[in-house]
N, C-alpha and C positions, 0 to 999 in steps of 0.2 A: 619386449624389453623396455622398461621405463627408466628414464634418467632424469637427474636434476643437476644443475650447475651451481658451483660456488665461485663467485667472482671476487678476486682479491685485487690489490693494486696493480700487480704486474703479471698475473696469471689467472687462468680459468681452470678450475678443477672439476672433473666430470665424475659423477657417482651413479652407479646403477642400483636401482631399488631392489633390495633383496628381502625386506621384511616390512610389513605394515601391521601395527597392533593398536588396539584401543584398550586403555587401562584406566583404572581409577587413580586419582591423584595421590592416594596413600600408598600405592604399590609402585615404587620407583626402581625396582630391581632391573628392569629392562634398560634403564639409563646408565648402567654401570659400564665402565670402560673395559674393552677387551684388549689384552696385550697382543702385540705383533699384528694388529689388524688396523687398516686405515678406513674407519667408518665415519660417516657423517649422519647425524640424527636431526630430522626436522620434527619440531614439536608444536602442536596447536591444540586448541580445545574443540570438543565435539559433544553433542550435536550443536549445530549452529543456533545461537540464541539462548541455549540452555547452559552449555559449557560445564557439564557434569563429569566429563571424562577427558582424558588426554589421547590424542591421536599421534602415534609415533610412526614416522616413516624413516627407515634406516637404509642407507646405501653404502656399498663398498666402492672404493675408488677404482676407476678403469682409466686406461691411458688415452685412447681416442675413441670416438663414436663412429659407428658405421652409418650408412644412409637409412637403415631400417629402424632407427631408434625413435621411440615416441617420447616426447617431452611430457613431463607431468603437467605443465601448463596447457598443453595441447589436448589433454585427455577429454575435456568437455568445455566447449566454449559456445556461448550463445551470443549472437550478434546483437549489439545494442540497438540497431535500427529495428530489428524484429521485435525486441522487447518494447520499444517505444510505440510501434505500430499496434501491438496486441493491447497495450495499456490505453492507447488513445481511442480505440474503437468504443469501449463502454462509456468513456467520458463524453465522446461526441454524441452517442446515442442518448445519453442522459440529458445533455444540453438541448438536443432537438426535442426530446419529450417535454422537458421543462418549458421550452419556448412555445410548443404547441398548446400545452395545458394552460399556461398563463395568458395566452392571447386568444384562446378559443371563446366563442360566443356563449357557451353554456356556463363558463366560470365568471366572465366579466359581469360586474354589477351594472344594472340598467339605471340610467339617469331618470329621475322623476322630477317633473316640473312642480315645485312646491308653491308656486304662485296661485295655483288653482286648488290648494289644499283647503278642505272644509273644516279642519279642526280636529276631526276624529279619524275618519277613514278617507282613503283616496283610491279611486278606481280609474283605470285607463287601459283599454284594449285587453282585458283579461288579467291585467296586473293588479294585484291588491296589496296595498301597503297599510299597515296599522301601526300607530304610534304606541310604543311601549316604553316603560322605564328601563333603567339599567338592570333591574332585578327581574324583568320580564313581565311586570304587571301592566295591565291596560291603563292608559292615561285617559281620563274622561274629559269631555269637552269643557266641563265647568272648571276643571283644574287648569286647563290651558288658558281659558279666558281670565281666570282669577290671577294667574301669574303675569298676564299681559297688562292688567289694570294696575298692578302694584308697582 
């Protein structure tokens, strides 16, 4: 037995859910009033984020609730701390991976002492650097010397 409550200024009305329907917004016959019945209808859109249909939850009024009543709000609850923990694990793993990759030696650029640069190529302990233009063309020693003299 599922119930929901309607709180007014001076009283609380209890309704037991007796009907749940999903309808198109053009079919409003289920929203019609029923004579001599004390119904309350909860209306919302479904599915979440798309909102193509209406979800109708109807309940009839009951006097008092017993201890075995399940409230609609208690049907499915996820603890916020659990959600935060589940979402933080991939973020922390991504941060650790980013830190490792950005500080690891195979990604870092090696510093070259350009004071010993011979104008065209530079070799040092197996490291070979070649001067190229922004377009990827080799820059010849004559072009470098010519630009220094001008």
